[in-house]
N, C-alpha and C positions, 0 to 999 in steps of 0.2 A: 829800542822799545822792545818789549816782551811780545811773544807771539799773540796775535789777536784772538787765537782760538780760546784762550782762558777768559776772555772778556765776553764771550757770546752767551746768549740766553735763548730760551724758547727754540731749542733745536738748531742753534747756530744761525738763525735767520736774522736776528737783531743783536746789536751790540749791548753789552751790560752797562756801559757808561759812555756818554756822548762828550763829556768835558770834564776837566779837573775841577776840584774845589776852588772857588775864587773867594778870596777874603780881602777886606781892606785893612792894612796893618800900618805900621810906622817904621821909621828908621831903626828902632831898637831891634827889629826882627831879623836884621841882615845876618848876624852871626849864626842864625838857625837855617839859613838858605844855602842850597848847593850852588846857585847862580843868581847873579844880579844883572839885569839888562836895563840900560837907560838910553833914551834917545834925547839928544840935546840939539838946540838949533845951531845951524852952521852960519857964520863962524861961532864957535863956542866962546862965550864971555866968562870971565872969572866969577860973576855972579851966578851964572847958571850952573857952574861946576861946584861952587861952594854949597849949593843947596843939596848935594848928594852926600850920602854916608861916606866917611873917609875921603873927604874931598881932596886932600892932598895927594892921594893915590890917583885919583881921576885927573887932577891937574898934571901930574907927571906923565900919565898916559897921553894926555892931549898935547904935551910939549915934546913928546918923543920925536915927532917928525911932523911937517905940515900936513894937515888933513884936507880932504875934499869933501864936498857934499856926497853923501852916499857911503862914505868910508866906514868901516866896521873894525874896532880894535878890541883886543882882550888882554886882561892881566888877572892877577889874583889878589884879593884883599888880604889884609894882615891878620885876620882873625884865626882862631884855631881851626876852623873848618876850611880855611883858605878858599873862601867863596870866590868862584869864578866871576869876574866882572867883564861885561861886554858893553862897549860904548858905541853908539851910532850917531852920526852927524846927519841932520836933516835940513835940506835947503829950505829957505823961507817960503819959497813958491812951490814947494813940492806938492804933487797931486796925491790923492788918496791911493792910487795905485802904487806910486813911488813910496809912500809911507808903508803900505803893506809889504811891498818887496824888501825894503830896508829891514823890517821887523822879521820878515822870513829868513833873511841871511843872518841876522843876529841869533835867532833860534838855532840855525844850523850849527853855530859855533859852540853850542852847549851838548852837541850830540855825543861826543866822546866821554863826557862826564856821566851820562844817563842820569840827569838830575831827577830828584823825586819832588823837590820844591824849588821854585824860583821866585824872585821878586822882580817887579817891573816898575819903571819910574820914568818920568819925562819932566823936562824943565822948559822954561820960556813963557811967552804969553799964554794966558789961560786957554784960550780956544786952540792954539797950536798944540800945547802940552796935552790937552784932553783928547785931541785927535790922534796924537802919537801914542798916547797910552792905549787908546782903542785898538790901534793897529798891533801893538805888542801883545795885547790880551787875545785878539783874534789869531795871531800867529801861534801864541803858546797853546791855545786850544786845538788848533790844527795839528801842531807838532806832537801833542800829547796823545792823539787819537790813533790807535792802530787800525789799519784796514784788515778785512778778513784774512787770516792766515791759518793754514792747516798743517804747518810744519810742527815739528817737536819743539817744545819750549827750549830756549837757550838759557842755561844756568848763568845767574849774575846780571841779567839785564832787568832793568826796573823801569816801571812807568812813571811819567810825570803826574803826581797826584794833586798838587797844591800850587796855586799861583797867588802870590801876595801883592797887592797894589800898594806900593809904599806911600804914593800921593794919589788920592782918589781924583783930584782935579775936577770934581763934578761930573765924572763919567757915569753914565746910565749903565751900570754893570748888568742889570736885569736884561735890557734890550741887547747888549753887546754879547752876552752869554747865550740868549735865545737864538741870535743869528749864528753864532759859532756852532751851537748844537744842531741847528737845522742844516747848516753846511756839512757837518760830519755825518749826519744821518743820510744826506744825499749821497755823500761819498761812499759810505758803507754799502748801501743798497746797489749803487751802480757798479761796484767792484765785486759784488758777490758772484760766484761761478754759476753758470746757467743751469747746471744739473741740480743746484740746491735752491736757487731762487727761480724756480719754474712758475708757471701760472698758479699752481695749487699752493706753493710755498709763498708766493708773493701775496696771494689772498690771505693766508694765515697771518702773515706779518702785518698786513694792512689792518686786518681785524684786531689783532693784539694792540696795535698803536691806537686805533679808534677807541677801543675799550679803555686804554690807559689814560687818554686825553679827553674822554667823555664827548667823542664825536658821534654823531649818528651816521650809519653806513648801511647802504643796500648794494648788493651785488647783482648785476644784470648779466646772467649767464647767456649762453647761445640761444637757448629756447626763448628767453624773454627778448632778446635782441632780434630774433626773427619775427616775433610779434610786432615789434616796433619798427620793422622794415629796415633794420641797419645792415643792409646787405653789402656795403663796402667794407665794413669791419668784418663781416662773416666771410667775405671772399678771401681775405688774408688768413683768417683762422682756419679755413677749410683744409689747409695742408697739414695741420697738426695731427699727430697720432692720438694725442690726448684730448679730452673735451673740456679742459679747465679754463679756456679763454673767457674773458668777459670785461665789462666796464664797471669799475667801482665808483660809486657816488657817495661822497662824504660831505657832512655838513658841520660847520662850527657857527654857534650862535652865541653872541656875548650875553653876559648875565642880564636877566630882566627882559630879553627879547625872545619872542615865541619862535618855535622851530619852524613855522611855516613862513617866516619872513622872507620877502624876496631878497636874493643875495646882493650885497653891495659889489662883491667881486666873485668871479668864478675863475678857478685855476684849472687849466686842462693840461694833461700831460700825455706824451707819447710813451707807451710802455712796451716796446718790442723787446721781449726778453732774450731773444736770439734771432738774428737776421742772416739767413743763408742767401738772401736775394731771390728766393723761390725759384721758378723755372728759369728765370734769367740769373743763373747761379753766379754768386761772387767768386772771385779768385781767392786763393789761400790767404795772401796778405791782406786782402780787402774784408775777408771773413773773420780773421783771427780774433779781433776784439769786439766782435758784434754782441757780446753779452752787455756791453755799455749802452746799447741802442735804446735802453729804457731810461736813460738819464733824465729826460724830460718829465716823466712821471715821478721820479724821485725827488726832483726839485719842487714840483707842484705839491706832493704830499708833505714834504719836509716844511715848506712854506706855511701850509695850513697848520701844521702842528706847532710851528713857532708862533703863529697868531693865537692858537689856543693857549699856549703857555703864557704869552703876555696878556691874555685876557683882553685882546684887541677890541676896540668899540665898533667893529664892523662885522656884518654877516658875511661869511665866506663859505663858498663850496669848492670841492675838488672833484674833477672827473678824470679818471685814469683808465686809459685804453690799453688793456693787458692781454697780449698774445705773443706767439712767436710768428715768424715768417719762415715756414718750412717748405720743403720740396716733397711731393708725394702724389699718389694717384688722383687726389681730389684737389690738388692746389690749383689756384686760379691762373689764368693764362692770359698772354697778350691777346687783344682783340675781343676779350669777354666784355659784355656790357652789363652793368649792375646798376640798380636803383638804390640811392641812398635814403636815409630816413626822412629827409625833407622833400622827397620826390625827384630830385635831380639825377639824371642818368649819366653814367660815367663810361667812357670807352677806355678799357685798359690798354696801355701802351708798353709798360715795363713793370715786371712784377717786383723789382727792387725798389719802386717808389711806393712801398707799402705804407710808410708813415702817414702819407697824406690820405690814404684810404681810410685807415682806422680813425685819424683825426676828424675826417669829413663827418662821419656819423657822430662822434663824440661831441663835436662842436654843435651839430644841429640839435641833438638831444639836450645838451646843456643850455642852448639858446632858448629852449621852451620855458625856462624858469625866469627869463627876463632879467638877467643880471644887469646891474648898473655899469659894470665893466667886465669884460672877458679877457683873460691873459692866458695864452698858451705857450708851453715850453716843449721843444722837440729837438733832438739831434737829427735834423731833417735832411740837409743837403750837403754833399761835398762842395758844391759850388760856393757855399758860404765860407767854407774853410779856405778855398782857393782865393777867395776874395780878400779875406781878413787875416788869414792864418788862424791859429788857435789862441791868439792873444786877446781877441775881442770876439764878441758874439754879434749876430745881426738882429735888428729889430725892424718891424714893419707895423704900420697901423692904418686903420680905415678912418681916423680922425686926425686931420692935419695938427690940431691943437695938442694932441698927445705927443707928437714927435719930439718936441723940446723937453717934455716931462721924462720921456724915456731916456734920452741922452743925458739929462742932468742926474737921473737916478744912477746911471752907470758912472758918471763922473765922480759923484759924492760917495758912492758905495765902494769904489775901486774895481767894480766888475764892469768893465767898459763895454759899451755897445755902440753900433754904428747904424744909423737909420737909412734903410734902402728905399728906393722908389716904390710907390704903390699907385701906379698910374693905370687907368683903365685900358689904354691902347695895347698893353701887353696881353689882353684877353684874346686878341686876333690870333695869337700863337697857340691857343687852347680850343680853337674851334674844331668841332667834330662833324663829320658828315652822317654819323648814324646815331649819335647821342647828344645830350645837352652840352657836354664838355668832355675833352680828352684829359686823361690823368696827368700827362706830362707831354712836353714837346719831344719829338724824336731826337733831336740834337740836345745836348746838355748845357749849352750856353745859357746863362741867366737863369739856371734852374731854381735858385733860391727865390727869385722874384715870381717865376711861373708858379712855383709851389705855393706861394702866399696868395696869388691871384685865385688859384684853384680853391684853397681853403676858404677864401672869402664868399665863395658860392654857398657855403654851409653855415655861414654867420648871419643871423637876422640883421637886416640893414639898419635897424634902429638900435642896434647894440654897439657901443664903443668897444673896440677890440684891438688888441696888440698881439702880434706873433713874434716869439723869440727863437730864432734858429741857433741852437746852442753849439756853435763851432768851438767854444772854450770848454766844453764838458770834459774833455780830456786834452792833455798836452804832455808830451814827453818832458820829464824833469819838473813838472808842476807849473804853477802860475801864481805870481805875487807871494802871498804868505803860505800857500799850500805847496808843499814839496813833493807830493805824489802825483803820478800821471793823472789820476781821477781827481778833479778839482772841486766838485760840488757847485760850480759856478751857477748863479741864478738866485739863490736864496737871499743873499745880501742885497742884490739888486731889487728883488721883488719887495722886500721888507722896506726898504728905503722908499720905493715908489708909493707903496700903500700906506705906510704909517708916518713917514717923515715929510712927505711932499704935499700931502693934502690933495691928492690927484682927483678925488671926487669933487672937491669944491672947485678945482680948476675946470673940470668938465662941465659943471653946472654953470659956471660964470661965463663960459665961452660957447655955450650951446646956442 
């Protein structure tokens, strides 16, 4: 892929394109393609292979040696262009994660060709073929998207510009492309260097995106937050040299619904643009990649934009808590006591637990709008990574009936999550002698659970709420169909939960 620098716009804060052009074609387009990728059910039947262009070539590829589920094979077609052919075998009981992983491996096979146009196809039963085709499209969009790069362009490298669906198989390309674009936007923002995506830069980027997608936006700066009593957020922001920290509040309303409508869903995101750990300073290795600590805000923002692109029939807000956690003469300290926006007093224990501080006020302020569902995303705890590794993310909820919906959204979207306990007896570990609650326990065991119980104190009890601890926001070598360390995990999950599973109906039915 070519350097991402040539794709940037608006001062390099936002990418110029989030996905290649997607068209529905036919078998006659194959000779114009640089590569053709097809997923077939395992074991591959003669009928499934005959449905492909140059079927004899595919049958010869299949007969070369016994295949296994998950196998990827390559050859060249006999046309003048010698189109690269990539064949993947999918087990009949494959999960969405396995489909995406297979599609990601298939896209890697095309890397040396630097294709500008590829075709994707799938065979087998209609529902299976449709799911496989969606996985290939998601992988192609992720593969085509360059993350921010400030190196000199390399001559001869070309971007993937066009993806042709040889067999549409009833795929909702509008939804699939919006999910891919949202994932790529989250990846881009999370990967941006911290000296470029600082608080002022992030505010400019959010403003530009809000204008482009006709979202209403207001920015609560530190002066406004002081009037609102958001002292937990302000305690973290106090260490910054600059004064640009704040909370962004964005609104999407579907056509023919008024701007004042109570939100169906509120998306909350942790936006720590760089985390030094504060006075409890991180070590070198722990601090190195802390520009990605704003990944939760990127997921919340990108999900809102995807909802707007799809003209989703629900009212949605996003609240993004944006600051750095610096060290300086005014930085907050262990044993400080601060009062949050909802009046709860907090005894500070560790300044590197800043994410729950900024989220406390953001959740409290967002809760005043009485959303029907509140969903927050945060790269919150190392404990969740230790519990799950980076292959899954953790979820928690204050409504038991939501737990199954969250797990199902992870299973179907391929962004897997695991539901952790949300039991009130954990609150005993957060009792304070001088305040209403301690920020965290002195010992780190179970910190992902303690962090969620802490956050629950700032969510109105009558608001259904789920917290996503994004242990999968980054993973060395990528995850599933995304080959880069920054994964954009969360957008596919959220869209599945909100648009495909009718979660609001489920909440109402089980209330």
